[in-house]
C-alpha positions as CSV (number, residue, x, y, z in Angstrom):
1,M,-77.4,30.3,-0.6
2,K,-78.5,33.7,-1.9
3,L,-76.2,36.7,-1.3
4,P,-78.6,38.5,1.1
5,T,-79.0,35.3,3.2
6,L,-75.3,34.7,3.2
7,F,-74.7,38.3,4.3
8,F,-77.3,38.0,7.1
9,A,-75.7,34.7,8.3
10,L,-72.3,36.3,8.4
11,L,-73.6,39.3,10.2
12,F,-75.6,37.2,12.7
13,F,-72.7,34.9,13.6
14,S,-70.4,37.8,14.0
15,C,-72.8,39.3,16.6
16,Q,-73.1,36.2,18.8
17,P,-72.2,36.4,22.5
18,G,-68.7,35.1,23.0
19,T,-67.6,35.7,19.4
20,R,-68.1,39.4,19.0
21,T,-65.4,42.0,19.3
22,S,-67.7,45.0,19.8
23,D,-70.1,45.7,22.6
24,D,-73.8,45.2,21.9
25,P,-75.9,46.8,24.6
26,F,-78.8,44.4,24.1
27,V,-76.6,41.3,24.5
28,K,-74.7,42.7,27.4
29,A,-77.9,43.4,29.2
30,L,-79.3,39.9,28.9
31,T,-79.6,38.0,32.3
32,K,-79.1,34.3,32.6
33,R,-82.1,32.5,34.0
34,K,-82.9,28.9,34.8
35,L,-86.1,27.6,33.2
36,E,-88.0,26.1,36.1
37,N,-88.7,22.3,36.0
38,S,-86.1,21.9,33.3
39,D,-82.4,21.3,32.8
40,F,-81.9,24.5,30.8
41,F,-80.8,28.1,31.1
42,I,-81.5,31.0,28.8
43,S,-80.5,34.7,28.9
44,L,-83.3,37.2,28.6
45,P,-83.8,41.0,28.8
46,P,-84.1,42.1,32.4
47,D,-87.6,43.5,31.7
48,Y,-88.9,40.1,30.5
49,A,-90.8,37.5,32.5
50,V,-90.9,33.8,32.0
51,S,-94.1,31.8,32.4
52,E,-94.6,28.1,32.1
53,K,-97.6,26.2,30.9
54,R,-97.4,22.5,31.6
55,G,-99.3,19.7,29.9
56,P,-99.4,16.0,30.5
57,D,-96.3,15.3,28.4
58,F,-94.9,18.8,27.6
59,S,-93.9,22.2,28.9
60,V,-94.1,25.5,27.1
61,Y,-92.1,28.5,28.4
62,Y,-93.2,32.0,27.2
63,F,-90.9,35.0,27.3
64,E,-92.8,38.3,27.4
65,P,-92.2,41.9,28.6
66,N,-93.3,42.6,32.2
67,K,-95.3,45.6,30.8
68,K,-97.7,44.9,28.0
69,D,-96.3,46.4,24.8
70,P,-98.0,45.5,21.5
71,K,-94.8,46.3,19.7
72,A,-92.5,44.2,21.9
73,F,-91.4,40.8,20.7
74,I,-92.5,37.6,22.4
75,A,-90.9,34.2,22.3
76,G,-91.2,30.7,23.7
77,L,-89.9,27.2,24.0
78,Y,-91.9,24.0,23.7
79,F,-90.3,20.9,25.4
80,G,-91.9,17.6,24.4
81,N,-91.8,14.7,22.0
82,H,-94.4,16.0,19.5
83,P,-93.6,19.5,18.3
84,S,-95.2,20.9,15.2
85,E,-94.3,24.1,13.3
86,F,-96.8,26.9,12.9
87,A,-98.1,26.9,9.4
88,A,-97.6,29.9,7.2
89,T,-100.2,30.9,4.7
90,D,-99.5,31.1,1.0
91,S,-99.5,34.8,1.1
92,C,-96.6,35.0,3.6
93,K,-93.1,35.8,2.5
94,T,-90.9,33.0,3.8
95,E,-87.2,32.5,4.2
96,V,-84.7,30.4,6.1
97,L,-82.1,32.0,8.3
98,A,-79.0,30.5,9.9
99,G,-78.7,30.7,13.6
100,K,-77.6,28.8,16.7
101,I,-79.4,27.0,19.5
102,L,-77.8,24.8,22.2
103,G,-74.4,25.7,20.7
104,D,-75.2,24.1,17.4
105,A,-76.0,25.7,14.0
106,T,-79.7,25.4,13.0
107,D,-82.0,26.7,10.3
108,W,-84.7,29.0,11.4
109,S,-88.0,29.3,9.4
110,V,-89.1,32.9,9.1
111,S,-92.5,34.0,7.7
112,E,-93.7,37.5,7.3
113,C,-97.4,38.3,6.9
114,D,-99.3,41.6,7.3
115,G,-96.4,43.2,9.2
116,K,-96.0,40.3,11.6
117,I,-92.8,38.2,11.6
118,T,-92.8,34.6,13.0
119,I,-89.5,32.7,13.5
120,Q,-89.2,29.0,14.6
121,T,-87.1,25.9,14.6
122,I,-87.3,22.4,16.0
123,V,-84.2,20.7,17.4
124,E,-83.3,17.7,19.6
125,N,-82.5,18.7,23.1
126,G,-79.6,16.3,23.5
127,L,-80.7,15.0,26.9
128,E,-82.2,11.7,25.5
129,K,-84.5,11.3,28.5
130,G,-88.1,11.6,29.4
131,W,-90.9,13.3,27.6
132,N,-89.0,16.4,26.5
133,R,-86.6,15.2,23.8
134,Q,-87.4,17.9,21.3
135,I,-87.5,21.7,21.5
136,H,-89.7,24.0,19.3
137,A,-88.3,27.5,19.7
138,F,-90.5,30.3,18.3
139,G,-90.9,34.0,18.4
140,N,-93.2,36.8,17.1
141,T,-92.3,40.4,16.3
142,T,-93.1,43.2,14.0
143,N,-89.6,44.2,12.9
144,R,-86.2,42.9,11.8
145,E,-84.3,44.5,14.7
146,D,-86.3,42.4,17.2
147,L,-85.9,39.4,15.0
148,Q,-82.2,39.7,15.6
149,K,-82.8,40.0,19.4
150,I,-84.8,36.8,19.4
151,L,-82.0,35.0,17.6
152,A,-79.4,36.4,20.0
153,I,-81.6,35.2,23.0
154,Y,-81.9,31.7,21.5
155,S,-78.1,31.5,21.0
156,T,-77.8,31.6,24.8
157,L,-79.9,28.5,25.5
158,E,-77.8,25.9,27.3
159,E,-78.2,22.7,29.2
160,E,-77.4,22.6,32.9
């Protein structure tokens, strides 16, 4: 692991809810919400809305600010059995970051192209039932500060 990645991983895990000793206003302001038609909860900023798009064998939840802001981050969760990662072009800078989802450590793929940052990971949901055995968590932002916010939000995802 490269030194900058190790430093980021240590910094990230020291800033997780429940493990931090300082007060992070962003994390403290997150509000726990149930994802409708699922067995999951996630904590989001109070000014963010959740919308669901259902398909024949999947659901996608989108997290977006209530007021349209082109600089705000957006994120989402795909629940289904056939996730696929968004492809990065060869011109994108890519890296892998350590993070957490559903209480477990996971690697997040990050690509940065033309001032846009995309983050994503695919994990098993642990429920072992139905059509939603895998989760593709993703987010888009334009800055590293919001990238940290997306990671903090996904660290709150939990099963009912």
